C-alpha positions in Angstrom: 84.6 89.4 66.6 86.8 89.3 69.8 85.3 89.4 73.3 84.2 92.9 74.9 86.2 94.4 77.7 83.7 93.5 80.0 83.3 89.8 78.4 87.3 89.4 78.9 87.2 90.9 82.5 84.6 88.2 83.5 86.6 85.5 81.9 89.5 86.9 84.0 87.7 86.9 87.1 86.6 83.3 86.6 90.5 82.3 86.1 91.4 84.3 89.2 93.3 82.6 92.2 91.1 83.2 95.2 92.3 82.6 98.7 91.3 83.8 102.3 94.2 85.8 103.8 94.5 87.6 107.2 93.0 90.9 105.9 90.1 89.2 104.1 89.5 87.6 100.5 92.3 87.9 98.1 91.9 87.4 94.5 94.7 87.5 92.0 93.2 88.4 88.7 94.8 87.9 85.3 95.5 90.8 82.9 93.9 89.7 79.5 96.6 92.1 77.9 99.5 90.9 79.8 99.8 87.1 79.8 101.9 86.9 83.3 100.3 89.8 84.8 98.0 89.8 87.7 96.0 92.2 89.9 95.7 91.5 93.6 92.2 92.5 94.8 91.4 92.2 98.7 87.7 92.4 99.6 86.8 93.8 96.5 89.4 96.7 96.6 92.1 96.7 94.0 95.6 96.7 95.8 98.3 96.3 93.2 99.1 95.0 89.8 102.0 92.9 88.8 103.6 91.6 85.4 106.2 89.1 85.8 107.5 89.6 82.3 108.0 93.5 82.8 108.3 94.1 86.6 109.1 97.9 85.6 105.4 98.2 84.2 103.4 100.2 86.9 99.8 100.0 86.0 97.8 101.9 89.0 98.2 105.6 88.9 99.3 106.0 92.4 102.1 103.5 91.9 103.2 105.3 88.7 103.5 108.3 91.2 105.5 106.5 93.5 107.9 105.3 90.6 108.4 108.9 89.7 109.6 109.5 93.3 112.0 106.4 93.2 113.3 107.2 89.8 114.3 110.7 91.3 115.6 109.4 94.7 119.2 109.0 93.1 120.9 109.1 89.6 119.5 106.5 87.2 120.6 103.0 87.9 122.3 103.6 91.5 121.3 101.0 93.9 119.2 101.8 96.8 118.7 100.6 100.2 114.7 101.0 100.5 112.2 99.9 103.1 108.5 99.3 102.0 105.9 99.3 104.7 103.0 97.5 103.3 103.8 94.7 100.9 100.8 94.0 98.6 102.2 92.0 95.6 105.7 93.8 96.1 105.2 95.9 93.0 107.4 98.7 93.9 110.2 96.3 95.7 110.1 94.5 92.0 110.2 98.0 90.1 113.3 99.0 92.2 115.0 95.6 91.7 114.3 95.8 87.8 115.3 99.7 87.6 118.0 99.8 90.2 119.8 96.2 90.2 121.8 95.5 93.2 119.4 97.4 95.3 118.8 96.0 99.1 115.4 96.1 100.1 113.0 95.2 103.3 109.3 94.7 102.6 107.2 94.8 106.0 103.7 93.0 105.5 101.7 92.1 108.4 99.5 89.7 106.5 101.6 86.4 106.5 98.9 84.4 104.5 98.9 87.2 101.8 102.8 86.8 101.8 102.6 83.2 101.0 100.2 83.6 98.4 101.9 86.1 96.6 105.3 84.1 97.0 103.7 81.1 95.5 101.7 82.8 92.7 104.0 85.8 91.6 107.4 84.6 92.9 110.3 87.1 93.5 113.3 87.0 91.4 115.6 84.8 93.5 118.6 87.2 92.5 116.7 90.2 93.9 118.0 91.3 97.3 114.5 91.8 98.9 113.6 90.6 102.2 110.2 90.2 103.5 109.1 90.5 107.2 105.7 89.4 108.2 104.9 91.7 111.1 103.4 94.9 112.1 104.7 98.1 109.9 105.8 100.1 113.2 107.4 96.9 114.6 109.4 96.2 111.5 110.4 99.8 110.9 111.7 99.8 114.5 114.2 97.0 113.4 115.7 98.8 110.5 119.3 100.2 111.6 119.6 104.0 112.1 120.4 105.8 109.0 120.1 102.6 106.5 117.3 103.4 104.2 117.7 105.9 101.1 114.0 105.6 100.9 111.1 104.4 103.0 107.7 103.9 101.1 104.5 103.9 103.3 101.4 102.1 101.5 99.5 100.3 104.2 95.8 99.7 104.1 93.8 97.6 106.4 90.0 97.0 105.0 91.0 100.0 102.7 92.1 102.4 105.4 95.3 103.3 106.7 95.9 102.1 110.4 96.0 105.2 112.9 99.3 104.1 114.4 101.0 105.0 110.9 99.5 108.6 110.8 101.4 110.3 113.5 104.3 112.3 114.6 105.7 109.5 116.6 105.7 107.1 113.6 107.4 109.8 111.6 109.9 110.3 114.0 111.0 106.4 113.5 111.1 106.9 109.8 113.4 109.7 110.1 115.5 107.6 112.3 115.6 104.8 109.6 116.3 107.2 106.7 120.0 108.5 106.0 120.3 112.3 105.8 118.5 113.6 102.9 116.6 110.3 102.4 113.0 110.4 101.3 109.6 109.2 102.8 106.7 108.6 100.3 103.4 107.9 101.4 100.2 106.6 99.6 97.4 108.1 101.4 93.7 108.1 100.5 91.0 110.5 101.4 87.8 112.2 99.8 85.8 115.6 100.6 86.5 117.4 103.1 90.0 116.0 102.9 90.6 116.4 106.7 92.5 113.2 106.9 94.7 114.6 104.0 95.3 117.9 105.4 96.3 116.4 108.7 98.8 114.2 107.2 100.5 117.1 105.4 100.7 119.1 108.7 102.1 115.9 110.4 104.7 115.7 107.9 105.6 119.4 107.9 106.0 118.9 111.6 109.0 116.6 111.2 110.6 117.2 107.5 111.5 120.5 106.1 110.6 119.8 102.4 107.4 118.4 101.1 105.6 117.6 98.0 102.1 116.2 97.2 101.1 114.4 94.1 97.4 113.9 93.2 94.7 114.3 90.9 93.5 117.7 90.5 89.8 116.5 91.3 91.0 114.8 94.4 92.8 118.2 95.4 89.7 120.0 94.8 87.7 117.8 97.0 85.5 116.6 94.1 86.2 112.7 94.7 87.9 110.3 96.8 91.3 109.4 95.5 94.8 108.6 96.3 97.6 111.2 97.1 101.4 110.7 97.2 102.8 112.8 100.0 106.8 113.2 99.6 108.9 114.3 102.6 112.7 115.0 103.0 115.0 117.1 104.9 116.8 117.9 101.5 115.4 119.7 98.8 113.1 117.8 96.4 113.2 117.5 92.5 109.8 119.5 92.4 110.4 120.6 88.7 111.0 117.0 87.3 108.3 115.5 89.5 105.8 118.0 88.1 106.7 117.3 84.6 106.6 113.7 85.1 103.1 113.7 86.8 101.8 116.0 84.2 102.7 113.7 81.6 101.2 110.3 83.1 98.0 108.8 81.1 96.2 110.2 84.3 97.8 113.6 85.0 98.5 114.8 88.3 99.4 118.0 90.1 102.5 118.6 92.3 101.7 121.1 95.2 104.7 122.4 97.2 105.9 125.2 99.3 103.3 128.1 100.1 100.7 126.4 98.1 100.9 123.2 100.0 100.9 125.0 103.5 97.8 127.0 102.4 96.1 123.6 101.2 96.4 122.2 104.9 93.8 125.0 106.1 95.4 125.2 109.6 95.2 121.5 110.3 97.6 120.5 113.2 99.8 117.5 113.2 98.6 114.3 114.5 99.9 112.3 117.7 99.6 108.7 118.6 97.1 110.1 121.2 94.9 111.7 118.7 95.5 109.5 115.6 92.5 107.8 113.9 92.3 105.7 110.7 91.9 107.1 107.3 88.3 107.3 106.1 86.8 104.3 104.4 86.4 104.9 100.6 82.6 104.9 99.5 81.5 101.7 97.7 81.2 103.5 94.4 85.1 103.6 94.3 85.6 100.2 93.3 82.6 99.7 90.7 
């Protein structure tokens, strides 16, 4: 008889690479079902999953939802110019390189020790045009030329919380500056009841972009549990119908809110400025059990 799931998990953790990085204790835990796959965990919080044999495989729910956005930013296979604020294990940069060859990408990851660990244990394809900067997300964004990016992905967590300075209208002003006309910003947000942070982030994005969509688990949207939500923003109309279809067909189906329904969801929340910004709420301990 084979090992139980919990038994395989314990064996994988025993074989994990564990190192201290700037952001805490990092673990690269083997995936027993995928020989060259690893899950990056920092201080007990799962961050990302990478399969070196299949970089187009997206295991985490929120990364699958961001993958749908990436797939629909441009016609299939067309190279992108993309900026990733927050690197983790470079999962989405690898995904773009695999699904859109000849793309040019910039990854901004403040944790230099984490970057070195990931580069050593999960090396990037040397042919991929991926540049990694070890600096603060806003400082790295400021170095992106005006109108350079088709896509900016914001997925930055410090201690499982999004830093306050990445939640404001001033931050989004610089995102807009870096985007091409009609470019897309996709942000991974995390919140739980009463969803104050999420509502404020939608109001903030609405103050700077004409078109918005929110992709999330219905239970999160109803304030039943803590979880991730992907906020998509652009000055050009978004592919709502196809996003909705893809999100609904995922192993963990999600809902797409937009238009009047999304405006109503904000419940009168006001845009967040640098002066009023606070970090996103910490997840309850039960989230990672």
